[in-house]
C-alpha positions in Angstrom: 29.6 32.4 -25.2 27.8 31.3 -28.4 28.8 28.1 -27.5 27.0 28.4 -24.1 23.4 29.5 -26.1 23.6 26.7 -28.3 23.9 23.7 -25.8 21.3 25.6 -23.5 18.6 25.7 -26.8 20.0 22.1 -27.5 19.2 21.3 -23.9 15.7 22.4 -23.7 14.6 21.1 -27.2 15.7 17.4 -26.0 13.6 18.2 -22.7 10.8 19.3 -24.3 10.5 16.4 -26.8 10.7 14.1 -24.0 6.9 12.1 -23.9 6.3 11.7 -20.1 5.3 8.1 -19.2 1.8 7.0 -18.8 1.3 6.1 -14.6 0.6 2.5 -14.4 -3.4 1.1 -13.7 -3.6 -0.5 -10.1 -6.3 -2.8 -9.3 -5.3 -1.5 -5.6 -2.1 -0.3 -4.4 0.2 1.1 -1.4 2.3 2.9 -0.1 4.8 2.6 3.2 6.9 4.9 4.7 9.7 5.5 8.4 11.9 7.8 9.3 13.7 9.5 11.6 16.6 11.8 13.3 18.3 11.7 17.0 20.4 14.6 18.1 22.4 15.5 20.7 25.4 17.4 21.4 26.8 18.0 18.3 26.2 14.7 16.4 23.3 13.6 14.2 21.5 10.4 12.4 19.2 10.6 10.2 17.5 7.4 7.9 14.1 7.5 6.1 13.2 4.0 3.9 9.6 4.4 2.0 8.0 1.4 -0.6 5.2 1.3 -2.8 2.9 -1.3 -4.4 1.1 -1.5 -8.1 -1.3 -4.6 -8.2 -3.5 -5.9 -11.6 -4.4 -8.6 -14.2 -0.3 -8.4 -14.6 1.1 -9.2 -11.5 2.5 -6.8 -8.9 5.3 -4.2 -9.6 7.2 -2.3 -6.5 9.8 0.1 -5.2 11.5 1.0 -2.6 14.0 3.4 -1.0 16.0 4.5 2.0 18.8 6.4 2.7 20.7 7.5 6.0 22.8 11.0 6.5 25.2 11.2 9.6 27.3 14.5 10.9 29.7 15.7 13.7 31.4 18.5 14.7 35.0 16.9 16.2 34.2 12.8 16.0 32.3 10.8 13.6 30.0 9.9 11.2 29.7 6.9 9.3 25.9 5.9 7.3 25.1 3.0 4.9 22.8 2.3 3.0 22.1 -1.9 1.6 18.7 -2.6 -0.5 18.1 -6.6 -1.1 16.0 -8.1 -3.7 14.9 -11.1 -4.8 11.6 -12.5 -6.4 9.5 -13.1 -3.4 10.4 -9.3 -1.5 12.7 -5.9 -1.0 14.3 -5.1 1.7 16.0 -2.3 2.5 18.2 -1.0 5.1 19.8 2.3 5.8 21.9 3.2 9.5 23.2 6.6 10.6 25.4 6.5 13.7 27.5 10.1 14.7 30.0 10.1 17.7 32.0 12.8 19.7 34.0 11.2 22.5 31.0 9.8 24.9 28.4 11.7 22.5 26.1 9.8 20.2 23.6 9.9 18.2 22.3 7.5 15.8 18.6 5.9 13.5 18.2 3.1 11.8 15.5 2.0 8.9 14.0 -1.3 7.8 11.5 -1.3 5.3 10.1 -4.3 3.0 8.1 -5.5 -0.2 6.6 -9.4 0.6 3.7 -10.3 -0.6 0.7 -7.7 -0.4 2.6 -6.2 2.6 4.0 -2.9 3.0 6.4 -2.7 6.3 8.8 0.1 7.6 10.1 0.7 11.0 12.7 3.2 12.7 14.2 3.1 15.7 16.4 6.1 16.4 18.9 6.9 19.8 20.6 9.6 21.3 22.9 10.0 25.0 24.5 12.7 26.2 27.4 11.0 29.2 25.4 11.3 32.6 21.9 12.0 30.9 19.3 9.2 30.0 19.0 8.0 26.7 16.8 9.1 23.8 14.9 6.6 22.1 11.7 6.4 20.1 10.4 3.8 17.2 7.8 4.1 14.4 6.8 1.2 13.0 4.4 1.1 10.2 2.3 -1.7 8.3 0.2 -1.6 5.6 -1.2 -4.8 3.9 -2.3 -5.0 0.2 -5.9 -6.4 -0.6 -5.1 -9.0 -3.2 
């Protein structure tokens, strides 16, 4: 019991002694995000992408994040996210798909930061055999002034 209290006190002191980082000063900044979910029968799939950039006299600082999740009551579910980075741009892509016999749900989000332009788009689709598929598309673009 005393070890647990000692560890808790040490952890609290360590957290209390951390100095918060100051926010970066930006001349111009922008953020973008899209996400979506699809569900049919016992399946569901969701994806999300977000990006931000900050421009100042020293250059640009950008960040990107993306994620995916899929679930199926009795079938298969898979999700994956890939992020690519090079000096010219950041790109992220997330996909999620769930299948239960002929019923399926899927979602895909692509997000990118390139030369002061932020873009994110999400497509979703779900289908139950014998019914019309349900589809949706969301897109957002932000141009950050130089």
